[in-house]
Biotite code that builds the C-alpha atoms (Angstrom):
import biotite.structure as struc

atoms = struc.array([
    struc.Atom([21.214, 18.216, -9.823], chain_id="A", res_id=1, res_name="MET", atom_name="CA", element="C"),
    struc.Atom([18.019, 17.102, -8.106], chain_id="A", res_id=2, res_name="THR", atom_name="CA", element="C"),
    struc.Atom([19.017, 14.175, -5.880], chain_id="A", res_id=3, res_name="LEU", atom_name="CA", element="C"),
    struc.Atom([22.231, 13.937, -3.947], chain_id="A", res_id=4, res_name="SER", atom_name="CA", element="C"),
    struc.Atom([23.168, 11.130, -1.526], chain_id="A", res_id=5, res_name="VAL", atom_name="CA", element="C"),
    struc.Atom([26.363, 11.722, 0.460], chain_id="A", res_id=6, res_name="GLN", atom_name="CA", element="C"),
    struc.Atom([28.165, 9.238, 2.700], chain_id="A", res_id=7, res_name="ASN", atom_name="CA", element="C"),
    struc.Atom([24.979, 7.309, 3.433], chain_id="A", res_id=8, res_name="LEU", atom_name="CA", element="C"),
    struc.Atom([25.365, 4.434, 5.882], chain_id="A", res_id=9, res_name="THR", atom_name="CA", element="C"),
    struc.Atom([22.450, 2.139, 6.839], chain_id="A", res_id=10, res_name="ILE", atom_name="CA", element="C"),
    struc.Atom([22.926, -0.371, 9.638], chain_id="A", res_id=11, res_name="SER", atom_name="CA", element="C"),
    struc.Atom([20.932, -2.843, 11.688], chain_id="A", res_id=12, res_name="SER", atom_name="CA", element="C"),
    struc.Atom([21.994, -4.444, 14.948], chain_id="A", res_id=13, res_name="ARG", atom_name="CA", element="C"),
    struc.Atom([23.360, -7.389, 12.967], chain_id="A", res_id=14, res_name="GLN", atom_name="CA", element="C"),
    struc.Atom([25.093, -5.768, 9.972], chain_id="A", res_id=15, res_name="ALA", atom_name="CA", element="C"),
    struc.Atom([25.839, -2.705, 7.866], chain_id="A", res_id=16, res_name="THR", atom_name="CA", element="C"),
    struc.Atom([23.840, -2.902, 4.631], chain_id="A", res_id=17, res_name="LEU", atom_name="CA", element="C"),
    struc.Atom([24.989, 0.370, 3.056], chain_id="A", res_id=18, res_name="VAL", atom_name="CA", element="C"),
    struc.Atom([28.382, 1.900, 3.789], chain_id="A", res_id=19, res_name="SER", atom_name="CA", element="C"),
    struc.Atom([29.333, 5.484, 2.856], chain_id="A", res_id=20, res_name="ASP", atom_name="CA", element="C"),
    struc.Atom([27.340, 5.420, -0.399], chain_id="A", res_id=21, res_name="MET", atom_name="CA", element="C"),
    struc.Atom([27.594, 8.616, -2.468], chain_id="A", res_id=22, res_name="THR", atom_name="CA", element="C"),
    struc.Atom([25.902, 9.460, -5.775], chain_id="A", res_id=23, res_name="PHE", atom_name="CA", element="C"),
    struc.Atom([24.047, 12.211, -7.578], chain_id="A", res_id=24, res_name="THR", atom_name="CA", element="C"),
    struc.Atom([21.195, 12.064, -10.098], chain_id="A", res_id=25, res_name="VAL", atom_name="CA", element="C"),
    struc.Atom([20.304, 14.994, -12.335], chain_id="A", res_id=26, res_name="GLU", atom_name="CA", element="C"),
    struc.Atom([16.898, 16.060, -13.593], chain_id="A", res_id=27, res_name="ASN", atom_name="CA", element="C"),
    struc.Atom([15.479, 13.641, -16.152], chain_id="A", res_id=28, res_name="GLY", atom_name="CA", element="C"),
    struc.Atom([18.144, 11.016, -15.539], chain_id="A", res_id=29, res_name="LYS", atom_name="CA", element="C"),
    struc.Atom([18.015, 7.478, -14.183], chain_id="A", res_id=30, res_name="VAL", atom_name="CA", element="C"),
    struc.Atom([20.596, 5.908, -11.892], chain_id="A", res_id=31, res_name="LEU", atom_name="CA", element="C"),
    struc.Atom([20.317, 2.101, -11.966], chain_id="A", res_id=32, res_name="SER", atom_name="CA", element="C"),
    struc.Atom([21.512, -0.076, -9.096], chain_id="A", res_id=33, res_name="ILE", atom_name="CA", element="C"),
    struc.Atom([22.002, -3.804, -9.770], chain_id="A", res_id=34, res_name="MET", atom_name="CA", element="C"),
    struc.Atom([22.698, -6.446, -7.162], chain_id="A", res_id=35, res_name="GLY", atom_name="CA", element="C"),
    struc.Atom([21.458, -9.742, -5.688], chain_id="A", res_id=36, res_name="PRO", atom_name="CA", element="C"),
    struc.Atom([18.487, -10.064, -3.365], chain_id="A", res_id=37, res_name="SER", atom_name="CA", element="C"),
    struc.Atom([19.278, -9.122, 0.212], chain_id="A", res_id=38, res_name="GLY", atom_name="CA", element="C"),
    struc.Atom([22.194, -6.767, -0.547], chain_id="A", res_id=39, res_name="CYS", atom_name="CA", element="C"),
    struc.Atom([20.248, -3.705, 0.643], chain_id="A", res_id=40, res_name="GLY", atom_name="CA", element="C"),
    struc.Atom([18.904, -2.173, -2.576], chain_id="A", res_id=41, res_name="LYS", atom_name="CA", element="C"),
    struc.Atom([15.294, -1.818, -1.410], chain_id="A", res_id=42, res_name="SER", atom_name="CA", element="C"),
    struc.Atom([16.482, -0.654, 2.017], chain_id="A", res_id=43, res_name="THR", atom_name="CA", element="C"),
    struc.Atom([18.378, 2.162, 0.278], chain_id="A", res_id=44, res_name="LEU", atom_name="CA", element="C"),
    struc.Atom([15.176, 3.249, -1.522], chain_id="A", res_id=45, res_name="LEU", atom_name="CA", element="C"),
    struc.Atom([13.279, 3.127, 1.788], chain_id="A", res_id=46, res_name="SER", atom_name="CA", element="C"),
    struc.Atom([15.877, 5.429, 3.368], chain_id="A", res_id=47, res_name="ALA", atom_name="CA", element="C"),
    struc.Atom([15.514, 7.964, 0.523], chain_id="A", res_id=48, res_name="ILE", atom_name="CA", element="C"),
    struc.Atom([11.699, 7.834, 0.669], chain_id="A", res_id=49, res_name="ALA", atom_name="CA", element="C"),
    struc.Atom([11.604, 8.074, 4.464], chain_id="A", res_id=50, res_name="GLY", atom_name="CA", element="C"),
    struc.Atom([10.088, 4.634, 5.047], chain_id="A", res_id=51, res_name="HIS", atom_name="CA", element="C"),
    struc.Atom([13.049, 2.998, 6.720], chain_id="A", res_id=52, res_name="LEU", atom_name="CA", element="C"),
    struc.Atom([12.128, 0.490, 9.430], chain_id="A", res_id=53, res_name="SER", atom_name="CA", element="C"),
    struc.Atom([12.948, 1.469, 13.028], chain_id="A", res_id=54, res_name="PRO", atom_name="CA", element="C"),
    struc.Atom([15.178, -1.637, 13.069], chain_id="A", res_id=55, res_name="ASP", atom_name="CA", element="C"),
    struc.Atom([17.702, 0.317, 10.989], chain_id="A", res_id=56, res_name="PHE", atom_name="CA", element="C"),
    struc.Atom([19.778, 3.412, 11.667], chain_id="A", res_id=57, res_name="SER", atom_name="CA", element="C"),
    struc.Atom([20.739, 5.794, 8.880], chain_id="A", res_id=58, res_name="CYS", atom_name="CA", element="C"),
    struc.Atom([23.534, 8.379, 8.735], chain_id="A", res_id=59, res_name="LYS", atom_name="CA", element="C"),
    struc.Atom([24.592, 10.747, 5.954], chain_id="A", res_id=60, res_name="GLY", atom_name="CA", element="C"),
    struc.Atom([22.908, 13.364, 3.782], chain_id="A", res_id=61, res_name="GLU", atom_name="CA", element="C"),
    struc.Atom([20.002, 13.025, 1.346], chain_id="A", res_id=62, res_name="ILE", atom_name="CA", element="C"),
    struc.Atom([19.245, 16.280, -0.456], chain_id="A", res_id=63, res_name="THR", atom_name="CA", element="C"),
    struc.Atom([16.574, 17.064, -3.055], chain_id="A", res_id=64, res_name="VAL", atom_name="CA", element="C"),
    struc.Atom([16.976, 20.348, -4.987], chain_id="A", res_id=65, res_name="SER", atom_name="CA", element="C"),
    struc.Atom([19.512, 21.452, -2.409], chain_id="A", res_id=66, res_name="GLY", atom_name="CA", element="C"),
    struc.Atom([17.291, 20.749, 0.616], chain_id="A", res_id=67, res_name="THR", atom_name="CA", element="C"),
    struc.Atom([18.368, 18.120, 3.134], chain_id="A", res_id=68, res_name="ASN", atom_name="CA", element="C"),
    struc.Atom([15.366, 15.791, 3.480], chain_id="A", res_id=69, res_name="ILE", atom_name="CA", element="C"),
    struc.Atom([17.034, 13.197, 5.728], chain_id="A", res_id=70, res_name="HIS", atom_name="CA", element="C"),
    struc.Atom([14.998, 14.103, 8.807], chain_id="A", res_id=71, res_name="HIS", atom_name="CA", element="C"),
    struc.Atom([11.744, 15.052, 7.050], chain_id="A", res_id=72, res_name="LEU", atom_name="CA", element="C"),
    struc.Atom([8.647, 12.799, 7.195], chain_id="A", res_id=73, res_name="PRO", atom_name="CA", element="C"),
    struc.Atom([7.843, 10.903, 3.952], chain_id="A", res_id=74, res_name="PRO", atom_name="CA", element="C"),
    struc.Atom([5.006, 13.222, 2.927], chain_id="A", res_id=75, res_name="GLU", atom_name="CA", element="C"),
    struc.Atom([7.352, 16.243, 3.001], chain_id="A", res_id=76, res_name="LYS", atom_name="CA", element="C"),
    struc.Atom([10.101, 14.719, 0.836], chain_id="A", res_id=77, res_name="ARG", atom_name="CA", element="C"),
    struc.Atom([8.521, 15.012, -2.671], chain_id="A", res_id=78, res_name="ALA", atom_name="CA", element="C"),
    struc.Atom([9.718, 11.447, -3.358], chain_id="A", res_id=79, res_name="VAL", atom_name="CA", element="C"),
    struc.Atom([7.488, 8.987, -5.250], chain_id="A", res_id=80, res_name="GLY", atom_name="CA", element="C"),
    struc.Atom([8.021, 5.244, -5.391], chain_id="A", res_id=81, res_name="ILE", atom_name="CA", element="C"),
    struc.Atom([6.891, 2.628, -7.908], chain_id="A", res_id=82, res_name="LEU", atom_name="CA", element="C"),
    struc.Atom([6.924, -1.039, -6.904], chain_id="A", res_id=83, res_name="PHE", atom_name="CA", element="C"),
    struc.Atom([6.791, -4.248, -8.943], chain_id="A", res_id=84, res_name="GLN", atom_name="CA", element="C"),
    struc.Atom([3.155, -4.669, -7.874], chain_id="A", res_id=85, res_name="ASP", atom_name="CA", element="C"),
    struc.Atom([0.795, -1.983, -9.151], chain_id="A", res_id=86, res_name="ASP", atom_name="CA", element="C"),
    struc.Atom([-0.980, -1.621, -5.758], chain_id="A", res_id=87, res_name="LEU", atom_name="CA", element="C"),
    struc.Atom([-4.172, -0.201, -7.310], chain_id="A", res_id=88, res_name="LEU", atom_name="CA", element="C"),
    struc.Atom([-7.159, -0.071, -4.989], chain_id="A", res_id=89, res_name="PHE", atom_name="CA", element="C"),
    struc.Atom([-9.629, -2.793, -6.071], chain_id="A", res_id=90, res_name="PRO", atom_name="CA", element="C"),
    struc.Atom([-12.667, -0.914, -4.688], chain_id="A", res_id=91, res_name="HIS", atom_name="CA", element="C"),
    struc.Atom([-11.940, 2.180, -6.833], chain_id="A", res_id=92, res_name="LEU", atom_name="CA", element="C"),
    struc.Atom([-12.258, 2.463, -10.609], chain_id="A", res_id=93, res_name="ASN", atom_name="CA", element="C"),
    struc.Atom([-9.337, 3.589, -12.743], chain_id="A", res_id=94, res_name="VAL", atom_name="CA", element="C"),
    struc.Atom([-9.929, 7.349, -12.650], chain_id="A", res_id=95, res_name="TRP", atom_name="CA", element="C"),
    struc.Atom([-10.618, 7.189, -8.907], chain_id="A", res_id=96, res_name="GLN", atom_name="CA", element="C"),
    struc.Atom([-7.260, 5.430, -8.413], chain_id="A", res_id=97, res_name="ASN", atom_name="CA", element="C"),
    struc.Atom([-5.560, 8.222, -10.302], chain_id="A", res_id=98, res_name="LEU", atom_name="CA", element="C"),
    struc.Atom([-7.417, 10.893, -8.323], chain_id="A", res_id=99, res_name="ALA", atom_name="CA", element="C"),
    struc.Atom([-6.132, 9.341, -5.096], chain_id="A", res_id=100, res_name="PHE", atom_name="CA", element="C"),
    struc.Atom([-2.638, 10.654, -5.897], chain_id="A", res_id=101, res_name="GLY", atom_name="CA", element="C"),
    struc.Atom([-3.808, 14.273, -6.286], chain_id="A", res_id=102, res_name="LEU", atom_name="CA", element="C"),
    struc.Atom([-3.380, 16.886, -3.540], chain_id="A", res_id=103, res_name="PRO", atom_name="CA", element="C"),
    struc.Atom([-6.197, 17.669, -1.110], chain_id="A", res_id=104, res_name="ASP", atom_name="CA", element="C"),
    struc.Atom([-6.084, 21.297, -2.188], chain_id="A", res_id=105, res_name="THR", atom_name="CA", element="C"),
    struc.Atom([-8.086, 20.192, -5.248], chain_id="A", res_id=106, res_name="MET", atom_name="CA", element="C"),
    struc.Atom([-11.829, 19.625, -4.918], chain_id="A", res_id=107, res_name="ASN", atom_name="CA", element="C"),
    struc.Atom([-13.548, 16.424, -6.087], chain_id="A", res_id=108, res_name="ALA", atom_name="CA", element="C"),
    struc.Atom([-14.547, 17.823, -9.467], chain_id="A", res_id=109, res_name="SER", atom_name="CA", element="C"),
    struc.Atom([-11.019, 19.123, -10.172], chain_id="A", res_id=110, res_name="GLU", atom_name="CA", element="C"),
    struc.Atom([-9.522, 15.756, -9.212], chain_id="A", res_id=111, res_name="LYS", atom_name="CA", element="C"),
    struc.Atom([-11.900, 13.876, -11.524], chain_id="A", res_id=112, res_name="LYS", atom_name="CA", element="C"),
    struc.Atom([-11.166, 16.189, -14.465], chain_id="A", res_id=113, res_name="ASN", atom_name="CA", element="C"),
    struc.Atom([-7.408, 15.912, -13.922], chain_id="A", res_id=114, res_name="ARG", atom_name="CA", element="C"),
    struc.Atom([-7.587, 12.127, -13.697], chain_id="A", res_id=115, res_name="ALA", atom_name="CA", element="C"),
    struc.Atom([-9.724, 11.822, -16.856], chain_id="A", res_id=116, res_name="LEU", atom_name="CA", element="C"),
    struc.Atom([-7.467, 14.211, -18.779], chain_id="A", res_id=117, res_name="ASN", atom_name="CA", element="C"),
    struc.Atom([-4.402, 12.238, -17.698], chain_id="A", res_id=118, res_name="THR", atom_name="CA", element="C"),
    struc.Atom([-5.936, 9.010, -18.996], chain_id="A", res_id=119, res_name="LEU", atom_name="CA", element="C"),
    struc.Atom([-6.705, 10.715, -22.301], chain_id="A", res_id=120, res_name="GLN", atom_name="CA", element="C"),
    struc.Atom([-3.104, 11.932, -22.550], chain_id="A", res_id=121, res_name="ASP", atom_name="CA", element="C"),
    struc.Atom([-1.785, 8.336, -22.357], chain_id="A", res_id=122, res_name="ILE", atom_name="CA", element="C"),
    struc.Atom([-4.494, 6.914, -24.639], chain_id="A", res_id=123, res_name="ASP", atom_name="CA", element="C"),
    struc.Atom([-6.324, 5.125, -21.828], chain_id="A", res_id=124, res_name="LEU", atom_name="CA", element="C"),
    struc.Atom([-9.484, 7.232, -21.694], chain_id="A", res_id=125, res_name="GLY", atom_name="CA", element="C"),
    struc.Atom([-11.640, 4.233, -22.560], chain_id="A", res_id=126, res_name="ASP", atom_name="CA", element="C"),
    struc.Atom([-10.795, 2.422, -19.300], chain_id="A", res_id=127, res_name="ILE", atom_name="CA", element="C"),
    struc.Atom([-11.559, 5.328, -16.955], chain_id="A", res_id=128, res_name="ALA", atom_name="CA", element="C"),
    struc.Atom([-14.653, 3.751, -15.377], chain_id="A", res_id=129, res_name="PHE", atom_name="CA", element="C"),
    struc.Atom([-13.406, 0.176, -15.285], chain_id="A", res_id=130, res_name="LYS", atom_name="CA", element="C"),
    struc.Atom([-12.235, -1.642, -12.173], chain_id="A", res_id=131, res_name="ALA", atom_name="CA", element="C"),
    struc.Atom([-8.562, -2.607, -11.898], chain_id="A", res_id=132, res_name="PRO", atom_name="CA", element="C"),
    struc.Atom([-9.361, -6.285, -12.376], chain_id="A", res_id=133, res_name="ASP", atom_name="CA", element="C"),
    struc.Atom([-11.070, -5.474, -15.693], chain_id="A", res_id=134, res_name="GLN", atom_name="CA", element="C"),
    struc.Atom([-7.966, -4.044, -17.391], chain_id="A", res_id=135, res_name="ILE", atom_name="CA", element="C"),
    struc.Atom([-4.704, -5.606, -18.643], chain_id="A", res_id=136, res_name="SER", atom_name="CA", element="C"),
    struc.Atom([-1.461, -5.854, -16.733], chain_id="A", res_id=137, res_name="GLY", atom_name="CA", element="C"),
    struc.Atom([0.151, -3.238, -18.971], chain_id="A", res_id=138, res_name="GLY", atom_name="CA", element="C"),
    struc.Atom([-2.725, -0.812, -18.398], chain_id="A", res_id=139, res_name="GLN", atom_name="CA", element="C"),
    struc.Atom([-2.539, -1.373, -14.651], chain_id="A", res_id=140, res_name="ARG", atom_name="CA", element="C"),
    struc.Atom([1.203, -0.669, -14.697], chain_id="A", res_id=141, res_name="ALA", atom_name="CA", element="C"),
    struc.Atom([0.687, 2.622, -16.585], chain_id="A", res_id=142, res_name="ARG", atom_name="CA", element="C"),
    struc.Atom([-2.101, 3.734, -14.274], chain_id="A", res_id=143, res_name="VAL", atom_name="CA", element="C"),
    struc.Atom([0.059, 2.963, -11.226], chain_id="A", res_id=144, res_name="SER", atom_name="CA", element="C"),
    struc.Atom([2.927, 5.056, -12.637], chain_id="A", res_id=145, res_name="LEU", atom_name="CA", element="C"),
    struc.Atom([0.671, 7.994, -13.519], chain_id="A", res_id=146, res_name="MET", atom_name="CA", element="C"),
    struc.Atom([-0.892, 7.930, -10.045], chain_id="A", res_id=147, res_name="ARG", atom_name="CA", element="C"),
    struc.Atom([2.590, 8.329, -8.567], chain_id="A", res_id=148, res_name="THR", atom_name="CA", element="C"),
    struc.Atom([3.500, 11.107, -11.030], chain_id="A", res_id=149, res_name="LEU", atom_name="CA", element="C"),
    struc.Atom([0.310, 13.069, -10.326], chain_id="A", res_id=150, res_name="LEU", atom_name="CA", element="C"),
    struc.Atom([1.668, 13.781, -6.838], chain_id="A", res_id=151, res_name="SER", atom_name="CA", element="C"),
    struc.Atom([4.433, 15.784, -8.615], chain_id="A", res_id=152, res_name="HIS", atom_name="CA", element="C"),
    struc.Atom([7.472, 14.093, -7.083], chain_id="A", res_id=153, res_name="PRO", atom_name="CA", element="C"),
    struc.Atom([10.883, 15.649, -7.553], chain_id="A", res_id=154, res_name="LYS", atom_name="CA", element="C"),
    struc.Atom([12.455, 12.184, -7.228], chain_id="A", res_id=155, res_name="VAL", atom_name="CA", element="C"),
    struc.Atom([11.079, 8.854, -8.449], chain_id="A", res_id=156, res_name="LEU", atom_name="CA", element="C"),
    struc.Atom([12.243, 5.557, -6.976], chain_id="A", res_id=157, res_name="LEU", atom_name="CA", element="C"),
    struc.Atom([11.731, 2.388, -9.039], chain_id="A", res_id=158, res_name="LEU", atom_name="CA", element="C"),
    struc.Atom([11.827, -0.871, -7.046], chain_id="A", res_id=159, res_name="ASP", atom_name="CA", element="C"),
    struc.Atom([11.989, -3.691, -9.641], chain_id="A", res_id=160, res_name="GLU", atom_name="CA", element="C"),
    struc.Atom([9.047, -2.091, -11.482], chain_id="A", res_id=161, res_name="PRO", atom_name="CA", element="C"),
    struc.Atom([9.282, -4.301, -14.593], chain_id="A", res_id=162, res_name="PHE", atom_name="CA", element="C"),
    struc.Atom([10.013, -7.690, -13.025], chain_id="A", res_id=163, res_name="SER", atom_name="CA", element="C"),
    struc.Atom([6.449, -9.095, -13.104], chain_id="A", res_id=164, res_name="LYS", atom_name="CA", element="C"),
    struc.Atom([5.711, -8.150, -16.714], chain_id="A", res_id=165, res_name="LEU", atom_name="CA", element="C"),
    struc.Atom([6.210, -10.455, -19.693], chain_id="A", res_id=166, res_name="ASP", atom_name="CA", element="C"),
    struc.Atom([9.044, -9.596, -22.089], chain_id="A", res_id=167, res_name="LYS", atom_name="CA", element="C"),
    struc.Atom([7.138, -7.663, -24.830], chain_id="A", res_id=168, res_name="PRO", atom_name="CA", element="C"),
    struc.Atom([5.112, -5.695, -22.248], chain_id="A", res_id=169, res_name="LEU", atom_name="CA", element="C"),
    struc.Atom([8.207, -5.088, -20.162], chain_id="A", res_id=170, res_name="ARG", atom_name="CA", element="C"),
    struc.Atom([9.988, -3.438, -23.107], chain_id="A", res_id=171, res_name="LYS", atom_name="CA", element="C"),
    struc.Atom([7.104, -1.086, -23.954], chain_id="A", res_id=172, res_name="SER", atom_name="CA", element="C"),
    struc.Atom([6.371, -0.139, -20.342], chain_id="A", res_id=173, res_name="PHE", atom_name="CA", element="C"),
    struc.Atom([10.070, 0.474, -19.673], chain_id="A", res_id=174, res_name="ARG", atom_name="CA", element="C"),
    struc.Atom([10.195, 2.907, -22.609], chain_id="A", res_id=175, res_name="ALA", atom_name="CA", element="C"),
    struc.Atom([6.995, 4.613, -21.317], chain_id="A", res_id=176, res_name="PHE", atom_name="CA", element="C"),
    struc.Atom([8.457, 5.048, -17.817], chain_id="A", res_id=177, res_name="VAL", atom_name="CA", element="C"),
    struc.Atom([11.770, 6.493, -18.997], chain_id="A", res_id=178, res_name="PHE", atom_name="CA", element="C"),
    struc.Atom([10.000, 8.877, -21.388], chain_id="A", res_id=179, res_name="LYS", atom_name="CA", element="C"),
    struc.Atom([7.856, 10.208, -18.529], chain_id="A", res_id=180, res_name="GLN", atom_name="CA", element="C"),
    struc.Atom([10.966, 10.692, -16.341], chain_id="A", res_id=181, res_name="ILE", atom_name="CA", element="C"),
    struc.Atom([12.740, 12.586, -19.106], chain_id="A", res_id=182, res_name="GLN", atom_name="CA", element="C"),
    struc.Atom([9.756, 14.729, -20.096], chain_id="A", res_id=183, res_name="ASN", atom_name="CA", element="C"),
    struc.Atom([8.935, 15.657, -16.482], chain_id="A", res_id=184, res_name="ARG", atom_name="CA", element="C"),
    struc.Atom([12.605, 16.213, -15.588], chain_id="A", res_id=185, res_name="LYS", atom_name="CA", element="C"),
    struc.Atom([12.463, 13.964, -12.523], chain_id="A", res_id=186, res_name="ILE", atom_name="CA", element="C"),
    struc.Atom([15.582, 12.403, -10.970], chain_id="A", res_id=187, res_name="ALA", atom_name="CA", element="C"),
    struc.Atom([15.089, 8.620, -10.729], chain_id="A", res_id=188, res_name="ALA", atom_name="CA", element="C"),
    struc.Atom([16.807, 5.761, -8.936], chain_id="A", res_id=189, res_name="VAL", atom_name="CA", element="C"),
    struc.Atom([15.976, 2.225, -10.100], chain_id="A", res_id=190, res_name="MET", atom_name="CA", element="C"),
    struc.Atom([16.942, -1.083, -8.514], chain_id="A", res_id=191, res_name="VAL", atom_name="CA", element="C"),
    struc.Atom([16.866, -4.123, -10.774], chain_id="A", res_id=192, res_name="THR", atom_name="CA", element="C"),
    struc.Atom([18.278, -7.607, -11.393], chain_id="A", res_id=193, res_name="HIS", atom_name="CA", element="C"),
    struc.Atom([18.146, -7.243, -15.151], chain_id="A", res_id=194, res_name="ASP", atom_name="CA", element="C"),
    struc.Atom([20.740, -5.252, -17.113], chain_id="A", res_id=195, res_name="GLU", atom_name="CA", element="C"),
    struc.Atom([18.240, -4.914, -19.979], chain_id="A", res_id=196, res_name="ASP", atom_name="CA", element="C"),
    struc.Atom([16.276, -2.557, -17.727], chain_id="A", res_id=197, res_name="ASP", atom_name="CA", element="C"),
    struc.Atom([19.140, -0.055, -17.580], chain_id="A", res_id=198, res_name="VAL", atom_name="CA", element="C"),
    struc.Atom([18.655, 2.882, -19.998], chain_id="A", res_id=199, res_name="PRO", atom_name="CA", element="C"),
    struc.Atom([21.417, 3.245, -22.593], chain_id="A", res_id=200, res_name="GLU", atom_name="CA", element="C"),
    struc.Atom([24.019, 5.788, -21.602], chain_id="A", res_id=201, res_name="GLY", atom_name="CA", element="C"),
    struc.Atom([22.804, 6.092, -18.004], chain_id="A", res_id=202, res_name="SER", atom_name="CA", element="C"),
    struc.Atom([24.749, 5.652, -14.781], chain_id="A", res_id=203, res_name="ALA", atom_name="CA", element="C"),
    struc.Atom([24.898, 2.151, -13.322], chain_id="A", res_id=204, res_name="LEU", atom_name="CA", element="C"),
    struc.Atom([26.069, 0.905, -9.922], chain_id="A", res_id=205, res_name="ILE", atom_name="CA", element="C"),
    struc.Atom([26.765, -2.835, -9.693], chain_id="A", res_id=206, res_name="LYS", atom_name="CA", element="C"),
    struc.Atom([26.411, -3.523, -6.014], chain_id="A", res_id=207, res_name="TRP", atom_name="CA", element="C"),
    struc.Atom([28.180, -5.009, -4.144], chain_id="A", res_id=208, res_name="PRO", atom_name="CA", element="C"),
    struc.Atom([30.513, -6.351, -6.888], chain_id="A", res_id=209, res_name="SER", atom_name="CA", element="C"),
    struc.Atom([31.801, -2.807, -7.461], chain_id="A", res_id=210, res_name="LEU", atom_name="CA", element="C"),
    struc.Atom([32.758, -0.311, -4.830], chain_id="A", res_id=211, res_name="ASP", atom_name="CA", element="C"),
    struc.Atom([29.494, 1.414, -3.855], chain_id="A", res_id=212, res_name="GLU", atom_name="CA", element="C"),
    struc.Atom([30.727, 4.827, -4.873], chain_id="A", res_id=213, res_name="SER", atom_name="CA", element="C"),
    struc.Atom([31.950, 3.668, -8.299], chain_id="A", res_id=214, res_name="GLY", atom_name="CA", element="C"),
    struc.Atom([29.562, 4.136, -11.194], chain_id="A", res_id=215, res_name="MET", atom_name="CA", element="C"),
    struc.Atom([29.734, 2.785, -14.714], chain_id="A", res_id=216, res_name="GLU", atom_name="CA", element="C"),
    struc.Atom([28.003, 4.073, -17.799], chain_id="A", res_id=217, res_name="GLU", atom_name="CA", element="C"),
    struc.Atom([25.771, 1.617, -19.605], chain_id="A", res_id=218, res_name="ASN", atom_name="CA", element="C"),
    struc.Atom([26.539, 1.282, -23.338], chain_id="A", res_id=219, res_name="HIS", atom_name="CA", element="C"),
    struc.Atom([24.249, -1.661, -24.065], chain_id="A", res_id=220, res_name="ALA", atom_name="CA", element="C"),
])
């Protein structure tokens, strides 16, 4: 059990967005959270990652591998996040974007070799020296995911990561993401509007139409 959220409540001066939410996500599994815009899904991810705006207060427990990370700074949480935009740096080529996610304990040569080997592993070695605007949307999405994974997160948060991709690309990238999560044994939480994004047999919270602590299992 890698990620555990217990009795989490997130409030602003105007309203309570999350009330006593509790869930657990095991290694290699994905918990999907579906709900309309503005219901607090992205705010929940921000709380887990440690990026919650000062306009909000947060109570409860967030533990990763048994360690309470609630009061730790973002860089100490071992939590990665993937957004719907790839957020690649336009002034860096593809391997340099990947190297950006590597720890400072590695020297420049080690970072370059790791980045190049990673691209080879996902059959993208031929784009290593290209700029982000010279590669396809699907390639950009895969590079963005691998950059996040190279930081070795224990938890991966997915904030509508497939929403800007066309349908065929969305299906293949979705399969790629879930395979990486399973192979690397990372606990993942995904927010989405689309039930097709939810992995078969995985836990699903429909929020706020279901009680926030009640989970279904997706059999699609």
